[in-house]
C-alpha positions as CSV (number, residue, x, y, z in Angstrom):
1,M,-49.9,54.5,-40.8
2,R,-52.9,57.9,-40.7
3,F,-54.0,58.7,-43.8
4,I,-52.9,62.5,-44.0
5,G,-54.4,65.4,-45.6
6,R,-55.9,65.3,-49.2
7,E,-58.7,66.7,-48.4
8,K,-60.1,68.4,-51.8
9,E,-58.8,65.3,-53.7
10,L,-61.1,62.8,-52.4
11,D,-63.8,65.2,-52.3
12,Q,-63.9,65.4,-56.1
13,L,-64.1,61.2,-56.5
14,G,-66.2,62.0,-53.6
15,E,-68.6,63.7,-56.2
16,L,-68.6,61.6,-58.6
17,M,-69.1,58.7,-57.4
18,G,-72.3,60.1,-56.3
19,R,-73.9,61.1,-59.7
20,G,-74.9,58.5,-60.9
21,K,-73.5,57.4,-64.3
22,S,-69.3,56.4,-65.0
23,S,-66.2,58.4,-64.2
24,L,-62.8,57.8,-66.1
25,V,-60.5,59.3,-64.0
26,T,-56.5,60.3,-64.6
27,V,-54.2,60.9,-61.7
28,Q,-50.8,61.7,-62.1
29,G,-47.8,62.3,-59.3
30,R,-44.0,60.9,-59.7
31,R,-42.8,57.8,-57.4
32,R,-44.2,57.7,-54.2
33,I,-46.5,61.0,-53.8
34,G,-49.6,58.6,-52.9
35,K,-51.5,58.2,-55.4
36,S,-52.0,54.9,-55.2
37,A,-52.9,55.6,-51.1
38,L,-55.0,57.8,-52.2
39,V,-57.2,55.7,-54.5
40,R,-57.4,53.1,-51.9
41,R,-58.6,55.7,-49.1
42,F,-61.0,57.3,-50.7
43,V,-61.9,53.2,-51.9
44,E,-62.7,52.4,-48.3
45,V,-63.8,56.1,-46.8
46,K,-66.4,55.9,-49.4
47,G,-66.8,52.1,-48.5
48,V,-67.2,50.4,-51.9
49,E,-65.7,47.7,-54.0
50,L,-61.9,47.7,-55.9
51,F,-60.8,46.1,-58.3
52,E,-57.0,46.7,-58.7
53,F,-54.3,46.0,-61.9
54,Q,-50.8,46.3,-61.4
55,G,-48.9,47.6,-63.8
56,L,-45.4,45.2,-64.0
57,P,-42.7,47.5,-62.9
58,P,-40.1,47.2,-66.6
59,R,-37.3,45.1,-66.8
60,P,-34.8,43.8,-70.1
61,G,-36.5,41.3,-72.0
62,I,-40.5,41.9,-70.6
63,K,-43.2,41.6,-73.1
64,N,-46.8,42.8,-73.8
65,S,-47.6,38.4,-73.5
66,D,-45.7,39.2,-69.3
67,Q,-48.8,42.8,-68.8
68,L,-51.2,40.5,-70.2
69,A,-50.8,37.4,-68.0
70,A,-50.7,39.6,-65.3
71,F,-53.3,41.9,-65.5
72,A,-55.6,38.2,-66.7
73,R,-54.5,36.5,-63.1
74,S,-55.5,39.3,-61.4
75,L,-58.9,39.2,-62.8
76,A,-59.6,35.5,-61.9
77,G,-59.2,36.1,-58.2
78,Y,-61.7,38.6,-58.9
79,L,-64.1,36.8,-61.3
80,D,-63.4,33.5,-59.2
81,V,-62.9,31.4,-62.5
82,K,-59.3,29.9,-63.2
83,G,-57.6,29.7,-66.8
84,L,-57.9,33.2,-68.0
85,E,-55.8,34.3,-70.9
86,F,-55.8,37.0,-73.2
87,D,-54.0,37.4,-76.2
88,D,-54.7,41.1,-76.8
89,W,-55.6,43.8,-75.0
90,S,-59.4,44.1,-76.9
91,Q,-59.7,40.9,-75.3
92,A,-58.7,41.4,-71.6
93,F,-60.4,45.0,-71.2
94,A,-64.1,43.7,-72.7
95,Q,-64.0,40.4,-69.9
96,L,-63.2,43.6,-67.5
97,A,-66.6,43.9,-67.8
98,Q,-68.1,40.8,-66.7
99,L,-67.3,42.3,-63.0
100,G,-70.5,43.8,-63.1
101,N,-72.7,46.5,-62.6
102,A,-74.1,45.3,-59.1
103,V,-73.1,47.7,-56.5
104,K,-70.9,51.0,-56.3
105,R,-67.1,50.4,-57.5
106,V,-63.9,51.6,-57.7
107,V,-62.2,50.0,-60.7
108,F,-58.0,50.4,-60.1
109,L,-55.7,50.4,-63.4
110,D,-52.5,51.2,-61.4
111,E,-49.1,52.1,-63.4
112,I,-50.8,52.4,-66.6
113,S,-47.5,53.3,-68.9
114,W,-46.0,50.1,-67.2
115,M,-49.0,47.9,-68.6
116,G,-49.1,49.8,-71.6
117,A,-45.3,50.7,-72.8
118,K,-44.8,47.4,-75.0
119,D,-48.9,47.6,-76.8
120,P,-49.2,51.1,-79.5
121,D,-53.0,50.6,-80.2
122,F,-53.3,50.2,-76.1
123,A,-55.1,53.7,-75.8
124,G,-56.9,52.9,-78.6
125,K,-58.3,49.6,-77.5
126,L,-59.4,51.2,-73.9
127,K,-60.8,53.9,-75.7
128,S,-62.8,51.5,-78.2
129,E,-64.3,49.4,-74.4
130,W,-64.6,52.8,-72.2
131,D,-67.2,53.4,-75.2
132,R,-68.6,50.2,-76.0
133,T,-69.5,48.8,-72.0
134,L,-67.6,50.7,-70.0
135,G,-68.6,53.5,-69.8
136,R,-72.4,52.9,-69.8
137,Q,-72.1,51.5,-66.8
138,D,-73.2,53.9,-63.9
139,K,-71.6,52.4,-60.5
140,M,-68.4,52.3,-61.8
141,I,-65.5,54.7,-61.9
142,L,-61.7,53.8,-64.4
143,V,-59.3,56.0,-62.5
144,L,-56.0,55.1,-64.8
145,C,-53.3,56.2,-63.1
146,G,-49.0,56.4,-63.1
147,S,-45.7,58.0,-62.5
148,V,-44.6,58.1,-66.4
149,S,-47.2,61.5,-66.7
150,S,-46.5,62.5,-69.6
151,W,-47.1,58.6,-71.3
152,I,-50.2,59.5,-69.8
153,Q,-50.5,63.1,-70.9
154,K,-49.8,61.4,-74.8
155,N,-52.0,59.5,-75.0
156,I,-54.6,60.1,-72.9
157,L,-55.1,63.4,-71.8
158,D,-53.6,65.0,-75.4
159,N,-55.5,61.6,-76.9
160,T,-58.3,63.7,-79.3
161,G,-59.6,60.3,-79.3
162,F,-60.5,60.6,-75.1
163,A,-61.4,64.2,-76.2
164,G,-64.8,64.9,-73.2
165,R,-64.5,61.6,-71.2
166,I,-61.9,62.2,-69.4
167,S,-64.4,63.4,-66.1
168,L,-61.5,64.3,-64.3
169,S,-57.3,64.8,-64.2
170,I,-55.4,64.5,-60.7
171,V,-52.7,65.9,-60.7
172,L,-50.8,65.3,-57.2
173,R,-47.7,67.4,-55.7
174,E,-46.2,66.7,-53.1
175,L,-48.4,67.0,-49.5
176,P,-48.1,70.7,-47.9
177,L,-46.6,71.9,-45.1
178,P,-49.4,71.3,-42.3
179,D,-49.8,67.8,-43.8
180,S,-46.0,67.0,-44.3
181,F,-45.7,68.4,-40.9
182,K,-48.4,66.7,-39.1
183,L,-47.3,63.3,-40.2
184,V,-44.0,64.0,-38.9
185,K,-45.8,64.4,-35.9
186,N,-48.1,61.1,-36.0
187,I,-44.9,59.2,-36.0
188,A,-43.0,61.1,-34.6
189,P,-44.5,63.4,-31.9
190,K,-41.8,65.2,-29.5
191,T,-41.1,66.2,-33.7
192,T,-40.1,70.1,-33.7
193,S,-40.3,72.1,-37.0
194,A,-36.5,72.7,-36.3
195,D,-36.1,69.3,-37.0
196,F,-39.0,69.1,-39.1
197,A,-37.7,71.5,-41.6
198,R,-34.2,69.6,-41.5
199,L,-35.4,66.4,-42.3
200,V,-38.5,67.9,-45.3
201,S,-35.7,69.8,-46.7
202,V,-34.1,66.3,-48.6
203,T,-37.8,64.3,-47.8
204,G,-40.0,67.3,-49.3
205,G,-44.0,66.6,-48.7
206,V,-43.4,62.9,-50.4
207,P,-45.3,61.2,-48.4
208,R,-43.5,57.7,-48.6
209,Y,-39.8,59.2,-47.8
210,L,-41.1,61.8,-44.7
211,E,-43.4,58.0,-43.6
212,E,-39.1,56.5,-43.5
213,I,-38.5,58.8,-39.7
214,D,-37.4,56.6,-37.0
215,A,-39.2,58.2,-34.0
216,R,-36.6,57.0,-32.1
217,S,-33.6,59.3,-33.9
218,T,-32.6,63.2,-34.3
219,A,-33.4,64.3,-37.4
220,E,-30.1,64.1,-38.1
221,R,-29.2,60.3,-37.8
222,N,-32.7,60.2,-39.7
223,I,-31.0,61.8,-43.4
224,N,-27.4,60.3,-42.2
225,R,-29.4,56.9,-42.4
226,L,-31.6,57.8,-44.8
227,C,-29.0,59.2,-47.6
228,F,-26.0,58.6,-46.3
229,Q,-26.1,55.2,-45.3
230,E,-25.7,52.2,-48.4
231,A,-29.4,50.5,-46.8
232,G,-30.9,53.4,-46.5
233,F,-34.6,54.1,-48.4
234,L,-32.5,56.8,-50.0
235,F,-29.2,56.2,-50.8
236,N,-30.5,54.9,-53.9
237,E,-33.4,55.9,-54.8
238,Y,-33.4,58.6,-57.6
239,D,-31.9,55.9,-59.8
240,R,-34.5,54.4,-58.9
241,I,-36.7,56.0,-59.7
242,F,-35.2,57.9,-63.6
243,N,-34.7,53.7,-64.4
244,E,-38.4,52.9,-63.5
245,V,-40.1,56.1,-65.2
246,F,-37.4,57.4,-67.7
247,G,-36.0,53.5,-69.2
248,R,-33.5,54.1,-71.1
249,K,-33.9,58.0,-71.9
250,H,-32.6,58.4,-68.3
251,P,-29.0,59.9,-68.4
252,L,-30.8,62.7,-70.7
253,Y,-33.2,63.6,-68.0
254,S,-30.8,63.6,-65.3
255,S,-28.4,65.7,-66.9
256,I,-31.3,68.6,-67.5
257,L,-31.1,68.0,-63.6
258,E,-27.1,68.3,-62.3
259,G,-27.2,70.8,-64.5
260,L,-29.6,72.9,-62.6
261,I,-28.2,71.8,-59.6
262,D,-26.7,75.3,-58.9
263,G,-29.6,77.0,-59.6
264,P,-32.0,78.2,-62.1
265,L,-31.3,79.0,-65.9
266,Q,-33.2,79.3,-68.8
267,P,-33.6,76.6,-71.8
268,S,-30.4,78.3,-73.4
269,G,-28.2,78.4,-70.4
270,L,-29.0,74.6,-69.7
271,A,-28.5,74.0,-73.0
272,K,-25.2,75.9,-72.8
273,K,-23.6,73.9,-69.8
274,T,-25.3,70.2,-70.9
275,G,-23.8,70.1,-74.1
276,Y,-27.4,68.4,-75.8
277,P,-28.8,71.0,-79.2
278,L,-31.6,73.0,-77.6
279,N,-33.6,71.4,-80.2
280,G,-37.1,69.5,-80.0
281,D,-35.7,66.3,-77.7
282,L,-34.7,68.5,-74.7
283,I,-37.5,70.6,-74.5
284,E,-39.9,67.6,-74.5
285,S,-37.5,66.0,-72.0
286,I,-38.1,69.6,-70.0
287,G,-41.3,69.1,-70.4
288,D,-41.7,65.3,-69.0
289,L,-39.8,66.5,-66.4
290,E,-42.4,69.6,-65.5
291,L,-44.9,66.1,-66.4
292,G,-43.2,64.1,-63.6
293,G,-42.5,67.0,-60.4
294,F,-39.2,67.1,-60.9
295,L,-38.9,70.2,-63.0
296,R,-40.2,74.1,-62.6
297,R,-40.4,76.3,-65.0
298,D,-41.0,79.8,-64.2
299,H,-42.1,82.2,-66.8
300,T,-41.5,85.9,-65.9
301,W,-44.4,88.5,-66.7
302,G,-44.4,92.3,-67.4
303,L,-45.8,94.5,-64.6
304,S,-48.7,95.7,-66.9
305,G,-49.7,92.7,-67.4
306,R,-48.1,90.9,-70.7
307,M,-46.2,87.1,-69.9
308,S,-42.8,87.1,-70.8
309,K,-40.8,84.2,-72.5
310,I,-38.4,84.3,-71.0
311,S,-38.2,81.6,-68.7
312,L,-36.0,80.1,-66.1
313,L,-35.7,76.6,-65.2
314,R,-35.7,75.2,-61.3
315,I,-35.6,71.9,-59.4
316,S,-38.2,72.2,-58.0
317,D,-38.4,67.8,-56.4
318,N,-35.9,68.5,-53.3
319,Y,-34.9,65.4,-52.2
320,S,-33.5,65.2,-56.3
321,R,-31.3,67.7,-56.2
322,F,-30.6,67.0,-52.3
323,F,-29.1,63.6,-53.6
324,L,-27.0,64.8,-56.7
325,K,-25.2,67.5,-54.0
326,Y,-24.8,65.9,-51.5
327,I,-25.8,62.0,-52.1
328,R,-24.1,60.7,-55.5
329,P,-20.4,62.6,-54.7
330,R,-20.2,60.2,-52.2
331,Q,-21.5,56.6,-52.7
332,Q,-19.3,54.8,-54.2
333,R,-16.6,56.2,-50.8
334,L,-20.0,55.5,-48.9
335,V,-20.5,51.8,-50.4
336,N,-16.3,51.4,-50.1
337,K,-15.6,52.6,-46.7
338,P,-14.8,50.3,-43.6
339,V,-18.5,49.1,-41.5
340,G,-18.9,49.9,-38.5
341,L,-17.7,53.6,-39.2
342,N,-19.6,56.5,-39.5
343,D,-19.7,59.4,-40.8
344,S,-20.8,62.3,-39.9
345,L,-23.0,65.1,-41.6
346,D,-20.1,68.2,-40.9
347,F,-19.4,68.1,-44.5
348,I,-23.3,69.9,-45.5
349,H,-23.4,73.4,-44.2
350,W,-26.5,73.5,-43.4
351,P,-27.2,77.3,-43.3
352,V,-26.1,76.6,-47.0
353,A,-28.2,73.3,-48.2
354,F,-31.1,75.4,-46.5
355,G,-31.6,78.2,-48.9
356,F,-32.4,76.1,-52.1
357,Q,-34.2,74.1,-50.5
358,F,-36.5,76.4,-48.3
359,E,-36.7,78.7,-51.5
360,N,-38.6,75.9,-53.8
361,L,-41.1,74.9,-49.9
362,V,-42.0,78.7,-49.6
363,A,-42.7,78.6,-54.2
364,G,-44.9,74.9,-53.5
365,N,-46.9,76.7,-50.2
366,A,-47.8,79.9,-52.5
367,D,-51.4,78.9,-51.2
368,R,-50.1,79.4,-47.9
369,L,-48.3,82.1,-48.0
370,C,-51.1,83.5,-49.4
371,E,-52.8,83.1,-46.4
372,L,-50.9,84.3,-44.1
373,I,-50.3,88.0,-46.0
374,G,-53.3,88.5,-45.9
375,V,-54.1,87.9,-50.2
376,P,-57.6,86.4,-51.5
377,G,-56.5,84.5,-53.8
378,S,-59.7,85.9,-56.5
379,D,-56.9,89.1,-55.4
380,I,-53.8,87.7,-57.6
381,V,-52.0,88.4,-61.0
382,Q,-49.6,86.0,-60.6
383,L,-47.4,85.0,-58.8
384,G,-44.3,84.0,-58.8
385,P,-40.3,83.8,-58.6
386,Y,-39.3,87.0,-60.1
387,F,-36.7,88.0,-62.5
388,Q,-36.6,91.3,-64.8
389,S,-33.5,91.3,-67.1
390,A,-30.6,93.6,-67.1
391,T,-30.9,96.4,-70.6
392,K,-28.8,100.2,-71.6
393,A,-32.3,101.5,-69.7
394,R,-32.5,99.1,-66.6
395,P,-30.5,96.8,-64.3
396,G,-31.8,93.0,-64.0
397,V,-33.5,92.2,-60.8
398,Q,-34.2,88.9,-58.9
399,I,-36.8,88.2,-56.9
400,D,-37.1,85.5,-54.1
401,Y,-40.9,86.0,-54.0
402,L,-43.3,88.5,-56.2
403,I,-47.6,88.5,-55.9
404,Q,-48.8,90.7,-58.6
405,C,-52.6,92.2,-56.8
406,K,-55.2,93.6,-58.7
407,K,-55.7,97.3,-58.0
408,G,-51.4,98.0,-58.8
409,L,-50.4,95.7,-54.9
410,L,-47.4,94.9,-55.4
411,Y,-46.0,91.8,-52.8
412,L,-42.0,91.6,-53.1
413,C,-41.3,88.5,-51.0
414,E,-37.6,88.0,-50.1
415,I,-36.9,84.7,-48.8
416,K,-33.7,83.4,-46.3
417,S,-32.9,80.5,-43.9
418,G,-30.0,80.8,-41.5
419,V,-28.8,79.8,-38.4
420,R,-29.2,84.1,-37.7
421,V,-31.0,86.2,-40.5
422,T,-28.4,89.4,-41.3
423,G,-29.3,93.0,-40.5
424,D,-28.5,93.7,-44.0
425,I,-31.7,91.8,-45.8
426,I,-33.6,95.2,-44.9
427,R,-30.3,97.6,-47.2
428,E,-30.5,94.4,-49.6
429,V,-34.7,94.8,-49.9
430,M,-34.1,98.0,-50.0
431,D,-31.7,97.8,-54.1
432,K,-33.9,94.9,-54.9
433,T,-37.2,97.4,-54.8
434,K,-35.3,100.3,-56.0
435,R,-33.6,98.5,-59.6
436,L,-37.3,96.4,-60.1
437,K,-38.8,98.9,-62.4
438,I,-42.6,99.3,-61.4
439,P,-44.8,101.6,-63.2
440,R,-46.8,104.6,-62.2
441,G,-49.6,104.6,-60.1
442,F,-48.5,100.9,-58.6
443,S,-47.7,100.4,-54.7
444,V,-44.5,98.1,-53.2
445,R,-45.6,96.5,-49.5
446,H,-42.8,94.7,-47.9
447,C,-42.6,90.6,-46.6
448,L,-39.9,88.3,-45.2
449,V,-40.3,85.3,-44.9
450,H,-37.5,83.2,-42.9
451,L,-36.1,80.1,-40.9
452,G,-33.4,80.7,-38.9
453,E,-33.7,83.3,-35.6
454,L,-34.9,86.9,-36.6
455,P,-32.5,89.7,-35.0
456,P,-35.5,92.2,-33.1
457,S,-33.4,94.9,-35.6
458,I,-34.5,94.3,-38.5
459,V,-38.4,93.8,-36.5
460,E,-38.2,97.2,-34.6
461,S,-37.4,98.4,-38.1
462,G,-40.2,98.3,-39.5
463,Y,-39.3,98.3,-42.7
464,F,-41.5,95.3,-43.6
465,D,-45.1,94.9,-43.8
466,R,-44.8,91.0,-42.8
467,I,-42.8,88.7,-41.3
468,I,-43.7,84.7,-41.4
469,G,-41.7,82.6,-40.0
470,F,-41.5,78.5,-40.8
471,E,-43.2,78.0,-38.0
472,D,-46.4,80.1,-39.6
473,F,-46.4,77.7,-42.7
474,L,-47.8,74.7,-40.3
475,K,-49.9,76.2,-38.2
């Protein structure tokens, strides 16, 4: 499979390799996002040695000694010795230094959160050995990688013991739309932009999911096979991920996302909907979902420059929302259906399904949106979904995406999807603009981002300063 994208991250790692000193790197991101593939690709491109150690996935009864034994077996293979055993991680990390410093190499501790889950002093022992030996080897990059981003955040990045020791912290997000399209075209060259839109609205830019596409099938058949057949890769993927990443607390984490299926909510509204009190546990769980790439908190701001304390939470992972909205309610029936009975996807009203998913894709590709509008990054003051709360003096309004630039310039972006975008959209945007409290001296430019057929009357009206189609994101 051809490796697509991640040029920025590969360049960052390359700069570290050329420094001539040891480097400590963290890589975070949701399951299937391509963290391990990134490290292996870097090693392949640079032609350096790779020493990879995998944490064992969670299971009932797993012990620290199991993780140590797996680590010892891998290290024994690299050192070409037999009978290597460890009673403690301090011993294991001390032996890791015996790999030597003769050639440039990457030492890769993959799924480190699983590896260290049963030893509360795991991170401290790693830090001690880094200071004593590993950090003094001038030809090594030590990569700490894990899907439980909150573990890396709490035990490494926020650990005062590691302060000043982390050379690079990478958070892998979904592939941008152009790279996702390249990946799909590499697998299925005949894929149209319309087919890709349907596929990526389900998978998001998660490489592992896109790699499951069958070039011989239509987009609808691929979705049916992957999502609505018991053996399909995405049929139980959500539960696998949440069990592996969040363990026994996965019902709480899943309830948070379920509460956001129908749209964004403030934390207080989410607490009310889920029945969980708005306390430290809920706030911490929301933060963990943010770090894991499943949820995003959008803070609004005052156009005068002050950030607001008000925020909205939304599901940022397209697959998770699609699963909760369309797959989970039908899982039991699909498991029990007679063999040979084919389900159509008629129950999915695609224009509605596309709506939220498409907004997610646009928000997740903000760099490309700004590039298409023609806004340089140096001009941007703030950007994101924007909401203005209603008061006695002003009405409330919600803007799909607002870009505030220097010198009082606002780009108000309306995001629409459907088989055909109706002409009512101009009236809707005019009403939103009228409701928005715009400071004196500010000017507004209107942008339409659309997926679907656009009536000529909208273009001919000249109302929108920029009209951007989904296909433009793919170029």
